[in-house]
N, C-alpha and C positions, 0 to 999 in steps of 0.2 A: 501515494500512492500516499501514513501517516502517518509511531511517533507518539511520544506522548507527553504532552505537557503543556506548555503555556504560551509562548508567543511565537508564532511562525510569521516572521516578517520577511519581506522580500522585495526585492528587486528591480531590475532594469532589463528591459528587452531592447537591445540595440538592433536596429534594423538589419543592416547587412550581415553582421556577424552573429546575430540571434543569440546574444549572451544574456543569461538571467541568473539571479542569485536569490536564494531563499534561506532565511535564517529562522531557526526554531529555538525558542528559549522559554523556560518555565520550569515547572515541577511535575514529576510523575512519582507519586508516592513520596518517599523521603529524598529522592534524587533530584538534583538540579540538572536541567537539560540545556544543552547549548549545541545546536546542530546547524551546520552550514552546508547548503547544497548549491553548487555552481553548475550551471548548464550552458553548454555550447551546442553548436549545430548537431554534432554526432557524438557527444560525450557528456557525462555528468561526473562530478566529483562530490562524494558525500563524506563529510567529516562529522561524526556523531559522538559528542561527549555526553554520556549519561552517567551522572554521578562520577565514580572513579574509573569508569570504563570508557575507553576510547576505541571507536571503530571507524576505519577509513575504507571507503569503497570507490573504485574507479569503474565507470560504466562506459563501454563503447558500443555504439549502435551503427549498423549498416544494413540497409534494406530491411529484411524481416528477421535479422539476427541481432541479438544483444549479448554481450560478454561482460560479466561482472566479476571483478577480482577485488581482493582485499589486501591491505598492506601487511597484515599478519600472516598471509598465506593460507588462511583457513577457508577462503571462499574463491572458487574458480568455477563459475556457473555459466553455461551457455543456454540461452533462451531463444528458441526459434518459433515463429508463428506463421500460420496461414489461415485460410477462412474456416477450416474445420478443426484445427488443433493447435494448442500451445504445448511445446515440448521443452522440458528442462533437464539438462544432463550435466553432471559434474559434482561439485562439492559446495555446500553452503554451511558456513560456521563450523567447518571441520567434520561435517556429516554428509554421507552420500545422498545424491539425488539422481533419480532416473524416472521422471514423471511425465505422463501424457495427460493433458487436459483436453477432453473432447468437447467441442462446441456444437450446439444444435441451433436450428433456425429460430426457435422460440425463446432463446436466451437462457437455456439451461446448460450447465457445464458439469462434466463428470471427471473426477480425479482418479487416476489409476497409475500404479507403479510404486516407486519408493521416494519418500521425501524425508530427509534428515534421518535416514536409517529406519524409518517406519513406513508401513503401508497404509496410506489413507484410503478411506472409503467415504468420499465426500461428494456431495451434490450441492451446487450453487445455482439458484434461480435468481438471475440478476434483475434489478428493477428495469421495467420497460414502460412505454407509453400505455400499454394495455394492462400491465401488472405493476401497480404502484408500490407494491411491497415485495422486496427481495428476501431470500432466505437461504442460509447455508445449513445443511443437515448432514449428519453422519459422524465420522471420526477423522481427526486430523492430528498427525503426530501422536497417534494412539490415545488421543483425548477427545472427549465429547465435543461436538459442534452442533449447536442449535441456535443460530443467530439470525434475528430478524433485521432487515435493513428497510426501515419504514420512512417513506417520503413525508416530509412536513411542508408547511407553507414556505419555509425559508431554509430548508436543508434536509438532513436525515437524522433519524434516531436509530442507533444500533443497540439492540437489546437482546440478551441471551447469553449463550456460552460459546467460546472459541478457545481452542487449545486447553480446554478443561477449566477455564477461568470465567468468572462472571464479567459481563460487559453491559454497561448502561450509560451510553455515551451520546450526547447531543452534538451534532454538527450543524452549525448555522452559518449562513452566508449573507453578507451584505456587500454587494459589488465584488471587489477583489479581496475582501476581508472575511476571514473565517474564524469561528470560535469552536473549540472542542471542550465540552464540560461534562464531568460525570465520573464514572468509574471505568477503568480499562484494565483487564487482567487483574481484577479485584483490588486495584489501587486507584486512589483519587487522581484525577487528571484535570488540568486547566490549561487550555491551549488557545492561542490566538494566532491566526495565520494571515499574512498579507502577501499576495503573489502578484507579479507583474502581468500575468496572462490569465489569472483566474483559476488555474489548474490546481487541483488538490489530490488527484487520483494516485500519483506515485506515493505520496505520504500514507494514504489510507491502505494501499496495497502493502506497503512495508509493515504497517501495524498489524494487519490481519494475516498476511502470508509470509512474513519475515523477509520479503524481497520486493523491491519495486519492479514493475514491468514497464519500462519506458516506451514511449511512442505507441501506447495502447491504453485506451480507457477500459481496462480489463473487466472491472466490475460495473461498467456503464454508469458510474456515479457522476462523472463529469458532464456527460451529455444530458443527464436528467436534471442536474443542478442548473444547467443553462436554461431549462424550460420552466424552472420554478418562478 
């Protein structure tokens, strides 16, 4: 889901217990990044050290329900999903969330409600086989969003604005190894990711939307990367 900075290294997928570990290390602007993401069958533990800031999240999944809590008590978010809608209710980073994301058959999503005490007016057209280029437009957290998600021969190029900040980020894949290079939220980023299962979607979701959405390739990036 993504993150920002330099080496996302990772893991082991053990058959029966389905355990995996992802490590993210590097720099994002002036901050050193050291992230650890441990994944079991129905849970994830995120420990995110970004400069002097430590964030810890526990994620529990069951059927189509995900519950995200944080050690500091500022996050308690329920995410429920079905074929036509993703709903988020609760608190994220100390701010209220009551958001409905409507899905359409052609890969377009509409954000309605409250997200971090703001009312987004956001449309995301995810990349598909027919539409090689995705785009997010509107306003998110009261800031301009106009972000292109452009498929390349070996990954994606994110270019435009999100959360009111400039993004010019290249995601490249070689097997289970990813690199993220460029600018994210107007800061220089250099990231390398190694995953046991090839998945990068939770990290990208975290980067763009402030929260991962486990068990769902929400932005359709994972499935499109598989086809590159």
